[in-house]
C-alpha positions as CSV (number, residue, x, y, z in Angstrom):
1,X,0.0,0.2,-0.2
2,X,1.3,3.1,-0.9
3,X,1.4,6.1,1.6
4,X,-0.3,9.1,1.1
5,X,1.3,11.3,3.5
6,X,5.1,11.7,3.3
7,X,7.9,13.0,5.8
8,X,10.6,15.2,5.1
9,X,12.9,12.6,4.7
10,X,10.6,10.7,2.4
11,X,10.1,13.9,0.3
12,X,13.9,14.5,0.1
13,X,14.6,10.8,-1.1
14,X,11.8,11.1,-3.7
15,X,12.9,14.5,-5.0
16,X,16.7,13.8,-4.4
17,X,17.3,16.7,-2.4
18,X,18.8,17.4,1.3
19,X,16.2,17.2,4.0
20,X,17.1,20.8,4.9
21,X,16.3,21.8,1.4
22,X,12.8,20.2,1.6
23,X,12.2,22.0,4.9
24,X,13.4,25.3,3.7
25,X,11.1,25.0,0.5
26,X,8.3,24.1,2.8
27,X,8.9,27.2,5.1
28,X,9.0,29.3,2.1
29,X,5.9,28.0,0.7
30,X,7.7,26.7,-2.5
31,X,6.5,23.1,-2.1
32,X,3.0,22.1,-1.0
33,X,3.4,21.2,2.6
34,X,1.6,21.4,6.3
35,X,2.9,21.2,9.8
36,X,1.9,18.7,12.1
37,X,3.3,19.6,15.4
38,X,6.8,20.8,14.7
39,X,7.2,18.3,11.8
40,X,6.4,19.0,8.0
41,X,4.2,16.5,6.2
42,X,3.5,16.3,2.5
43,X,0.5,14.9,0.5
44,X,2.1,12.4,-2.3
45,X,-0.7,13.6,-4.6
46,X,0.0,17.3,-4.1
47,X,3.7,16.7,-4.7
48,X,3.2,14.7,-7.7
49,X,0.9,17.6,-9.0
50,X,3.6,20.3,-8.1
51,X,6.2,18.3,-10.1
52,X,3.9,18.2,-13.1
53,X,3.3,21.9,-12.9
54,X,7.0,22.5,-12.6
55,X,7.8,20.5,-15.8
56,X,5.1,22.3,-17.6
57,X,6.4,25.7,-16.5
58,X,3.3,26.6,-14.7
59,X,5.0,27.6,-11.8
60,X,8.6,28.9,-10.8
């Protein structure tokens, strides 16, 4: 079963970025994310949609 909610570490591995970069992007609202307590969480569907938009050039 595929997980729908990802951690910072999951997204970092998925996007091949450092976890600090993922957290920075989340804080700057450059990547779709939400806070759960002190931790960032990410919807896999929203990350995939974000990637698609980036590839089309819809967002910078």
